[in-house]
C-alpha positions in Angstrom: -124.0 16.6 -69.5 -125.6 13.5 -71.1 -123.1 13.8 -74.0 -120.2 14.6 -71.8 -120.3 11.4 -69.6 -119.9 8.8 -72.5 -117.2 11.0 -74.0 -115.2 11.1 -70.7 -115.7 7.4 -70.2 -114.4 6.6 -73.7 -111.4 9.0 -73.4 -110.5 7.7 -69.9 -110.6 4.1 -71.0 -108.4 4.9 -74.0 -106.0 6.7 -71.7 -105.9 3.9 -69.1 -105.3 1.3 -71.8 -102.5 3.4 -73.3 -100.8 3.9 -69.9 -101.1 0.2 -69.1 -99.9 -1.3 -72.4 -97.6 1.5 -73.8 -95.9 3.0 -70.8 -95.9 1.3 -67.4 -96.2 -2.5 -67.7 -93.5 -4.7 -69.3 -94.2 -7.2 -72.0 -94.0 -10.9 -71.2 -92.1 -11.8 -74.4 -89.1 -9.5 -74.1 -89.5 -8.1 -70.5 -89.4 -4.5 -71.8 -91.5 -1.4 -71.6 -92.0 0.4 -74.8 -89.4 3.1 -74.1 -86.8 0.5 -73.2 -87.6 -1.5 -76.4 -87.3 1.7 -78.5 -83.9 2.5 -77.0 -82.4 -0.9 -77.6 -83.8 -1.1 -81.1 -82.4 2.3 -81.9 -79.0 1.3 -80.5 -79.1 -1.8 -82.7 -79.7 0.3 -85.8 -76.9 2.7 -84.8 -74.4 -0.1 -83.7 -71.0 0.0 -85.3 -69.1 -1.5 -82.4 -68.2 1.9 -81.1 -69.6 3.9 -78.1 -72.2 6.6 -79.1 -73.0 9.7 -77.2 -76.1 9.1 -75.1 -77.5 12.4 -76.4 -77.3 11.0 -80.0 -79.0 7.8 -78.9 -81.8 9.9 -77.3 -82.2 12.0 -80.4 -82.6 8.9 -82.7 -85.0 7.2 -80.2 -87.2 10.3 -80.2 -88.3 9.4 -83.7 -90.1 6.4 -82.1 -91.0 7.8 -78.7 -93.6 10.5 -78.2 -92.7 11.6 -74.7 -89.6 13.6 -74.9 -85.9 13.2 -74.1 -86.1 13.2 -70.3 -88.0 9.9 -70.1 -85.7 8.3 -72.7 -82.6 9.4 -70.8 -83.9 8.1 -67.4 -84.9 4.8 -69.0 -81.5 4.4 -70.7 -79.6 5.0 -67.4 -81.8 2.4 -65.6 -81.1 -0.3 -68.3 -77.4 0.5 -68.3 -77.1 0.2 -64.5 -78.6 -3.3 -64.8 -75.5 -4.2 -67.0 -77.2 -6.9 -69.1 -77.9 -5.0 -72.4 -76.1 -1.7 -72.4 -72.4 -1.1 -71.9 -71.7 2.3 -70.4 -68.8 4.7 -70.5 -68.7 7.7 -68.1 -70.7 8.7 -65.1 -74.1 6.8 -65.1 -74.8 7.7 -61.5 -74.2 5.6 -58.4 -76.9 3.1 -57.4 -75.4 3.0 -53.8 -75.4 6.8 -53.1 -78.3 7.8 -55.4 -76.1 10.3 -57.2 -77.6 11.1 -60.7 -75.9 10.4 -64.0 -74.0 13.1 -65.9 -75.8 15.0 -68.7 -76.4 12.8 -71.9 -73.8 14.8 -73.9 -71.1 13.7 -71.5 -71.7 9.9 -71.3 -71.6 7.2 -73.9 -73.1 3.8 -74.4 -73.3 0.8 -76.8 -75.0 -2.6 -76.8 -73.3 -5.4 -74.9 -72.3 -8.6 -76.8 -75.1 -10.4 -74.8 -77.7 -8.0 -76.1 -76.6 -8.4 -79.7 -76.7 -12.2 -79.4 -80.1 -12.6 -77.7 -82.3 -9.6 -78.5 -82.4 -9.1 -82.2 -83.3 -10.9 -85.4 -84.8 -8.6 -88.0 -86.3 -11.6 -90.0 -88.3 -12.7 -86.9 -89.3 -9.3 -85.6 -92.9 -8.2 -86.1 -93.0 -4.5 -86.9 -95.7 -1.8 -86.5 -95.9 1.9 -87.5 -94.4 4.4 -85.1 -96.6 7.0 -83.3 -96.4 9.4 -86.3 -96.5 6.7 -89.0 -93.2 7.8 -90.6 -91.1 4.7 -89.7 -91.7 1.3 -88.2 -90.7 0.0 -84.8 -90.8 -3.6 -83.3 -93.9 -4.8 -81.6 -91.7 -6.9 -79.3 -88.1 -8.1 -79.7 -87.4 -11.8 -80.3 -85.6 -12.1 -77.0 -84.0 -15.5 -76.2 -83.7 -14.9 -72.5 -86.4 -14.0 -69.9 -85.7 -10.3 -69.7 -88.6 -9.6 -67.3 -87.1 -12.1 -64.8 -83.5 -10.8 -65.2 -84.1 -7.1 -64.9 -87.2 -6.9 -62.9 -89.6 -4.0 -63.3 -91.5 -1.3 -61.4 -94.5 0.5 -62.9 -97.7 2.3 -61.9 -100.6 2.4 -64.3 -104.2 3.4 -64.0 -105.8 1.1 -61.5 -102.9 -1.4 -61.4 -99.2 -1.6 -60.7 -96.4 -4.0 -61.2 -93.5 -4.9 -58.9 -91.2 -7.6 -60.3 -88.0 -8.4 -58.5 -84.8 -9.1 -60.6 -83.3 -12.6 -60.7 -79.8 -14.0 -61.3 -78.7 -14.7 -64.9 -77.2 -18.1 -64.2 -80.1 -19.3 -62.1 -82.7 -18.2 -64.6 -81.0 -20.0 -67.5 -80.3 -23.1 -65.3 -84.1 -23.1 -64.4 -84.9 -23.0 -68.1 -82.7 -26.0 -68.7 -84.3 -27.8 -65.8 -87.8 -27.0 -67.3 -86.7 -28.5 -70.7 -85.4 -31.6 -68.9 -88.7 -31.8 -67.0 -87.0 -31.4 -63.7 -88.1 -29.2 -60.8 -86.6 -25.8 -60.1 -86.8 -22.9 -57.7 -86.0 -19.3 -58.4 -85.4 -16.5 -55.9 -84.6 -12.8 -56.5 -81.1 -11.4 -56.7 -80.5 -7.7 -56.3 -77.7 -5.7 -57.9 -77.0 -4.0 -54.5 -76.4 -7.4 -52.7 -77.6 -7.7 -49.1 -79.1 -10.7 -47.3 -82.6 -11.9 -48.1 -85.3 -14.0 -46.3 -87.6 -15.7 -48.8 -89.8 -17.5 -46.3 -92.9 -15.4 -47.3 -92.0 -15.3 -51.1 -94.6 -17.0 -53.2 -93.2 -17.7 -56.7 -93.0 -14.1 -57.8 -95.7 -12.8 -55.4 -95.8 -12.3 -51.6 -92.9 -10.5 -50.1 -89.2 -10.8 -49.2 -87.2 -9.2 -46.4 -83.8 -7.8 -47.4 -81.1 -6.8 -44.9 -78.0 -4.8 -45.3 -74.8 -6.8 -44.9 -73.2 -5.5 -41.6 -69.8 -6.6 -40.3 -68.7 -6.2 -36.7 -65.1 -4.8 -37.1 -64.2 -4.4 -33.4 -65.9 -4.0 -30.0 -67.1 -0.5 -30.8 -67.5 -0.5 -34.6 -69.8 -2.0 -37.2 -69.5 -1.4 -40.9 -72.4 -1.6 -43.4 -70.9 -3.2 -46.6 -74.1 -3.7 -48.7 -77.4 -1.9 -48.7 -80.9 -3.3 -49.1 -82.4 -2.8 -52.6 -83.9 0.6 -53.1 -82.0 2.2 -50.2 -79.3 4.7 -50.9 -76.5 5.4 -48.4 -78.1 8.8 -47.5 -81.5 7.1 -46.8 -79.8 4.5 -44.7 -77.8 7.1 -42.7 -80.9 9.3 -42.2 -82.9 6.3 -40.8 -80.0 5.4 -38.4 -79.7 9.0 -37.2 -83.5 9.3 -36.7 -83.6 6.1 -34.7 -80.7 7.4 -32.5 -82.5 10.7 -32.0 -85.6 8.8 -30.8 -83.5 6.8 -28.3 -84.0 3.5 -30.1 -80.2 2.8 -30.4 -77.1 4.3 -28.8 -74.4 5.4 -31.2 -71.6 8.0 -31.0 -71.0 8.6 -34.8 -71.8 7.6 -38.4 -69.2 8.1 -41.1 -69.8 7.4 -44.8 -66.8 6.2 -46.8 -68.8 4.9 -49.8 -67.3 5.2 -53.3 -67.9 2.5 -55.8 -68.6 0.1 -52.9 -70.7 0.7 -49.8 -68.8 1.5 -46.5 -70.8 3.1 -43.7 -69.0 3.1 -40.3 -71.2 3.2 -37.2 -69.6 3.7 -33.8 -71.4 2.5 -30.6 -71.9 4.8 -27.7 -69.9 4.5 -24.5 -70.8 1.4 -22.6 -72.4 -0.3 -25.6 -70.8 -3.2 -27.5 -70.9 -3.2 -31.3 -72.7 -6.6 -31.5 -75.6 -5.1 -29.5 -76.2 -2.6 -32.4 -77.1 -5.3 -34.9 -80.6 -6.1 -33.8 -81.7 -2.5 -33.3 -80.2 -1.5 -36.7 -82.4 -4.2 -38.4 -85.4 -3.5 -36.3 -85.5 0.4 -36.2 -83.7 1.5 -39.4 -83.8 0.9 -43.1 -81.1 -1.7 -42.7 -84.0 -4.1 -43.1 -86.8 -3.5 -45.7 -89.8 -5.6 -46.7 -90.5 -5.8 -50.5 -93.9 -6.7 -51.8 -94.2 -8.4 -55.2 -96.9 -8.1 -57.8 -96.0 -10.0 -61.0 -98.1 -8.1 -63.6 -97.1 -8.2 -67.3 -98.6 -7.6 -70.7 -99.4 -10.8 -72.6 -101.3 -10.8 -75.9 -102.2 -7.1 -75.4 -103.7 -7.7 -72.0 -102.4 -7.2 -68.4 -102.0 -10.6 -66.8 -101.1 -11.6 -63.2 -98.4 -14.3 -63.4 -95.8 -16.2 -61.3 -92.1 -16.7 -61.8 -92.7 -20.3 -62.8 -95.4 -19.5 -65.4 -93.3 -16.7 -66.9 -90.2 -18.9 -67.1 -92.2 -21.7 -68.8 -93.8 -19.2 -71.3 -90.4 -17.6 -72.1 -88.8 -21.1 -72.5 -91.5 -22.2 -74.9 -91.1 -19.0 -76.8 -87.3 -19.6 -77.0 -88.0 -23.0 -78.5 -90.2 -21.3 -81.2 -87.6 -18.7 -81.9 -84.7 -21.1 -82.2 -86.8 -23.4 -84.4 -87.7 -20.4 -86.6 -84.1 -19.5 -86.9 -83.1 -23.0 -87.8 -85.9 -23.1 -90.4 -84.6 -19.8 -91.9 -81.0 -21.1 -91.8 -82.1 -24.4 -93.5 -84.0 -22.4 -96.2 -80.9 -20.2 -96.9 -78.5 -23.2 -96.9 -80.7 -25.2 -99.3 -81.1 -22.2 -101.5 -77.3 -21.8 -101.5 -76.8 -25.5 -102.4 -79.4 -25.2 -105.1 -77.6 -22.2 -106.7 -74.2 -23.9 -106.5 -75.5 -27.2 -108.0 -77.1 -25.2 -110.9 -73.8 -23.5 -111.5 -71.8 -26.8 -111.4 -74.2 -28.5 -113.9 -74.4 -25.4 -116.1 -70.6 -25.3 -116.4 -69.7 -29.0 -116.1 -72.1 -30.1 -118.8 -71.5 -27.0 -120.9 -75.2 -26.1 -120.9 -74.1 -22.5 -121.6 -73.3 -23.7 -125.2 -77.0 -23.9 -125.9 -76.9 -20.1 -125.9 -74.9 -20.0 -129.2 -77.9 -20.9 -131.4 -80.4 -18.8 -129.5 -81.9 -16.0 -131.5 -83.1 -13.9 -128.5 -83.4 -13.9 -124.7 -86.6 -15.9 -124.7 -85.2 -18.7 -126.8 -82.0 -18.7 -124.6 -84.1 -19.1 -121.5 -86.0 -21.9 -123.1 -82.9 -23.7 -124.3 -81.2 -23.6 -120.9 -84.5 -24.7 -119.1 -84.9 -27.6 -121.5 -81.2 -28.6 -121.0 -81.8 -29.0 -117.2 -84.8 -31.3 -117.6 -82.6 -34.5 -117.4 -81.2 -33.2 -114.0 -84.4 -32.4 -112.3 -84.2 -35.5 -110.0 -81.0 -34.1 -108.5 -82.7 -31.0 -107.1 -84.8 -30.6 -103.9 -86.7 -27.6 -105.3 -88.0 -26.6 -108.6 -85.8 -24.7 -111.1 -87.5 -21.3 -111.6 -87.1 -18.4 -114.0 -85.0 -16.5 -111.5 -82.5 -19.4 -111.3 -82.1 -19.4 -115.1 -81.7 -15.6 -115.2 -78.9 -15.8 -112.7 -77.1 -18.5 -114.8 -77.5 -16.3 -117.9 -75.8 -13.4 -116.1 -72.7 -15.4 -115.2 -69.7 -13.6 -117.0 -67.6 -15.7 -119.5 -64.5 -14.9 -117.5 -66.0 -16.5 -114.4 -67.0 -19.6 -116.4 -63.5 -19.9 -117.7 -62.0 -19.8 -114.2 -64.6 -21.9 -112.6 -63.1 -24.5 -110.2 -65.4 -27.5 -110.5 -63.6 -29.5 -107.8 -63.8 -26.7 -105.3 -67.5 -26.2 -106.1 -68.3 -29.9 -105.4 -66.4 -29.7 -102.0 -68.5 -26.7 -101.1 -71.6 -28.6 -102.1 -70.6 -31.5 -99.8 -70.0 -29.0 -97.0 -73.5 -27.5 -97.6 -75.0 -31.0 -97.6 -73.4 -31.7 -94.3 -74.7 -28.4 -92.9 -78.2 -29.2 -94.1 -78.1 -32.6 -92.4 -77.0 -30.9 -89.2 -79.8 -28.3 -89.3 -82.4 -31.0 -89.9 -81.0 -33.1 -87.1 -81.2 -30.1 -84.7 -84.8 -29.4 -85.9 -85.7 -33.0 -85.0 -84.1 -32.6 -81.6 -85.1 -28.9 -80.9 -85.3 -29.4 -77.2 -81.7 -30.7 -76.9 -80.6 -28.0 -79.3 -82.2 -25.4 -76.9 -80.5 -26.9 -73.9 -77.2 -26.7 -75.7 -77.9 -23.1 -76.7 -78.6 -22.1 -73.1 -75.5 -24.0 -71.9 -73.3 -22.0 -74.4 -74.8 -18.8 -73.1 -74.0 -19.8 -69.5 -70.4 -20.7 -70.4 -69.9 -17.5 -72.3 -71.6 -14.9 -70.0 -72.3 -16.7 -66.7 -69.1 -15.5 -65.0 -70.1 -11.9 -65.5 -73.2 -12.3 -63.3 -72.5 -14.0 -60.0 -75.2 -14.0 -57.3 -74.9 -10.9 -55.2 -77.7 -11.4 -52.6 -77.3 -14.1 -50.0 -80.3 -16.2 -49.0 -80.9 -16.7 -45.3 -83.7 -17.1 -42.7 -84.1 -14.2 -40.3 -85.0 -14.8 -36.7 -88.0 -12.7 -35.8 -86.8 -9.6 -33.9 -89.1 -8.8 -31.0 -89.1 -5.1 -30.7 -90.1 -5.3 -27.1 -87.0 -7.3 -26.3 -84.5 -4.9 -27.8 -86.1 -1.6 -27.1 -84.1 0.7 -24.8 -85.8 1.2 -21.4 -85.1 4.9 -21.2 -88.5 6.7 -21.2 -89.6 8.4 -18.0 -93.3 8.3 -17.4 -94.8 10.5 -14.8 -98.2 10.2 -12.9 -99.9 13.0 -11.0 -102.7 11.5 -8.9 -104.1 14.9 -8.0 -104.5 16.1 -11.6 -105.2 12.7 -13.1 -102.5 12.9 -15.9 -100.1 10.2 -16.9 -97.4 10.1 -19.6 -93.9 10.9 -20.8 -94.7 14.6 -20.9 -96.0 14.6 -17.3 -93.5 15.7 -14.5 -95.3 13.9 -11.7 -93.8 12.8 -8.3 -94.5 9.1 -9.2 -92.1 8.1 -12.0 -91.8 4.9 -14.1 -89.0 4.0 -16.5 -90.4 2.3 -19.6 -89.7 1.4 -23.2 -92.0 2.5 -26.0 -93.4 -1.1 -26.1 -94.3 -1.4 -22.5 -97.9 -1.5 -21.3 -99.4 0.2 -18.3 -102.4 -0.9 -16.2 -104.6 1.7 -14.5 -106.6 0.4 -11.5 -109.5 2.6 -10.3 -110.7 2.5 -6.7 -114.0 0.8 -7.6 -112.1 -2.1 -9.2 -112.3 -1.0 -12.9 -109.1 -1.3 -14.8 -107.7 -1.0 -18.3 -104.4 -1.6 -20.0 -102.9 1.2 -22.1 -99.8 2.0 -24.2 -97.2 4.3 -22.8 -98.9 7.7 -23.5 -97.3 11.1 -24.0 -100.0 12.8 -21.9 -103.3 11.1 -21.0 -106.0 12.0 -18.5 -106.7 8.8 -16.6 -108.9 10.4 -13.9 -108.6 11.3 -10.2 -110.4 8.1 -9.0 -107.3 6.0 -9.7 -106.1 3.7 -7.0 -102.7 2.9 -8.6 -100.8 2.6 -11.9 -98.3 -0.1 -12.7 -96.0 -1.1 -15.6 -97.3 -4.5 -16.4 -96.1 -7.8 -17.8 -97.4 -11.3 -17.8 -95.0 -12.2 -15.0 -96.1 -9.4 -12.6 -98.0 -10.8 -9.6 -100.6 -8.6 -8.1 -101.9 -8.8 -4.5 -105.5 -7.6 -3.9 -107.8 -7.2 -1.0 -111.2 -5.6 -1.7 -114.5 -4.8 0.0 -117.1 -7.1 -1.6 -120.0 -4.8 -0.7 -121.3 -2.4 2.0 -121.1 -5.1 4.6 -117.3 -4.5 4.7 -116.5 -8.2 4.2 -113.2 -8.5 2.4 -111.8 -11.0 -0.1 -108.1 -11.5 -1.1 -106.6 -12.8 -4.2 -103.3 -12.9 -6.2 -103.4 -12.7 -10.0 -101.5 -11.8 -13.1 -102.7 -9.6 -15.9 -102.7 -11.3 -19.3 -105.0 -11.9 -22.3 -106.3 -8.3 -22.6 -107.5 -5.8 -25.3 -105.8 -2.4 -25.1 -108.0 0.4 -23.8 -110.9 -1.9 -23.0 -112.5 -1.6 -19.6 -112.5 -4.6 -17.2 -113.4 -5.2 -13.6 -111.4 -6.9 -10.8 -114.6 -7.8 -8.9 -118.4 -7.4 -9.3 -119.6 -3.8 -9.2 -122.0 -3.6 -6.3 -122.7 -0.8 -3.8 -119.8 -0.5 -1.4 -117.3 -2.6 -3.4 -113.9 -1.0 -3.6 -110.2 -1.8 -3.4 -108.8 -2.0 0.2 -105.2 -2.9 -0.8 -103.2 -3.4 -4.0 -99.6 -4.3 -4.3 -97.2 -6.4 -6.5 -94.6 -9.1 -5.9 -94.2 -11.8 -3.3 -93.6 -11.7 0.5 -96.2 -9.0 1.1 -97.8 -9.0 4.6 -100.7 -6.8 5.5 -102.5 -5.9 8.8 -106.2 -6.4 8.8 -108.0 -4.0 11.2 -111.6 -4.9 12.0 -114.5 -2.7 12.9 -114.9 -2.7 16.7 -117.9 -4.8 17.9 -119.2 -6.3 21.1 -117.4 -9.5 22.2 -114.8 -9.0 19.4 -111.5 -10.1 21.0 -109.1 -9.4 18.1 -109.3 -6.0 16.5 -106.4 -6.8 14.1 -104.4 -9.6 12.6 -101.7 -10.2 10.0 -102.4 -11.6 6.5 -99.7 -13.2 4.4 -100.3 -13.2 0.6 -97.8 -15.9 -0.1 -100.2 -18.4 1.4 -102.6 -17.6 -1.5 -102.2 -19.4 -4.8 -101.9 -17.2 -7.9 -105.2 -17.5 -9.9 -106.8 -15.9 -12.9 -107.8 -12.3 -12.7 -111.5 -13.1 -12.9 -111.4 -15.3 -9.7 -113.4 -14.1 -6.8 -110.7 -14.8 -4.2 -110.7 -16.1 -0.6 -112.8 -14.5 2.0 -110.5 -13.1 4.8 -113.1 -13.2 7.6 -116.8 -12.9 8.3 -116.0 -9.7 10.3 -116.3 -6.3 8.9 -113.0 -4.8 8.0 -112.2 -1.2 8.9 -108.8 -0.8 7.2 -106.0 -2.8 5.5 -102.4 -1.7 6.1 -99.2 -3.1 4.5 -96.8 -3.7 7.3 -93.8 -5.5 5.6 -92.5 -7.1 2.5 -89.9 -9.9 2.9 -86.5 -9.6 1.1 -87.4 -12.6 -1.0 -88.7 -11.1 -4.3 -90.4 -13.4 -6.7 -91.5 -11.6 -9.8 -92.2 -14.8 -11.8 -94.6 -17.6 -11.2 -93.6 -20.9 -9.6 -94.4 -24.1 -11.4 -97.3 -24.9 -9.1 -98.7 -21.4 -9.4 -98.6 -21.6 -13.2 -100.4 -25.0 -13.2 -103.1 -23.6 -10.9 -103.5 -20.5 -13.0 -103.8 -22.5 -16.2 -106.5 -24.7 -14.5 -108.5 -21.6 -13.4 -108.3 -20.1 -17.0 -109.6 -23.4 -18.5 -112.5 -23.3 -16.1 
């Protein structure tokens, strides 16, 4: 075992590192996972402007990818459906319904013009050996746009995961321009499925966003879902609506799916329900609203790094500056080399340097003669004249020398000199050159990628306010059971978000959720559906002396299922009367005693102020009470507190 543990640790760390770097997490520089990079690189090598069978693309990609054709096929379909880099032909599935793509032998693909323009440059691509060492593959592609922001990414590795939301092409490039101009910018996600998004909890690539389906009210009885939240197929959406309807959370008569290449789900309201009243329950109880958490994790310099949208955009923009500068340097080098060769040819023919070859005895003397002949012209060149240059001159055919157009050659030299000046000017102003480059991309491709997801602020939906009050809750005092599964004589009509208060005869009470079936005990005085506006009227025996106190209160500021007391627990203390509402009048019956003239009298609760539940209350009388009997309740029903009662209650709570 002592040898097995270090072996397992080493192998597990290697496996974890491989999964993180080479499978699950995208790279910061090009925004691609290894399988995606291998697919695009293979398509570039195969590119001839025509569509290729996806099966053939997969076959060629397998030379670079060690995990089989299924993973390549799935990754290719995902990239194609994001529409930036792969142009598709055939059935690539439906992102709205979740229908899968056709078999690879039936569908075709090729690189988009955007991909060819921004992803590849063999001269700037760092290569490494493939998994079997037979061929080479790119370490990263020299991408000129922030692919990780545009396409987004999902990936689960060992001990970590990434969840990056996609962004809009135009907005990302405009943000890059703003960064180069040292202006502020903001970027928010944009989903291919559209919908409406609330970004109030979005934190620059982390945090979360809420996304809603786009729902239209067509008429008084019908709503139509036109766009789905990201990650939700029409089947998933319909299932969640049906489930909510089955649980009684919304009332509908039918759901019909007319989705093709656009989403269209028709929902009919039940009889007596208006279509507009379906909107809030659809968002609250179904997948018409989803919450997406973000975790911006990428590979940077061979390590997983937590980043933000701003930091990624800045890194990618600085990398774009480097790539464009390197491309200009290469272009300058090639143009200067071309000018160098043309200038050599012009002097070689104009000054008839080739005649020095007539007296040359062999190749070595010919090379020396031509080299010496160019000595007076060295000051006209920007680079040294090497052996390769002389060899190229010696290989010029006589026929070409005879037909050489000197005037045309000098015009071409002037054009090249102009081009060299332009490249050097752009190298000096590389920032402005980069801004111009991004502007050209926007003008060329921006119209293809309009924003699809609207940004809005959602009002918080209080489930309690929109829940249907249609659950029957029964209570059986004899058995002590309470709940929706109890068929008791005493019935309440509740919503799933209502709370119930259970008062026991000794003054103990607790607040509970609406239960399915709960044993609350046989010592229960009463059960009520409670809210912060419900006024309770209480008379209780303070102790064994039978002296009673009365108070009015509301139940608020509680912890569910926690036990509380209405009054101090002493011997003989118990509830004599408990009711709700205003206008309650009770008859107080006293224990007969010598010289007691009145054996009963009326007590009006409305004369009492509403106080906090912890208040002791007002003593009714110094006489011992035998019984309290409710005799009437006035027609005036006040279930909410008056202004004076609210002020007095607040004062009591502060005390």
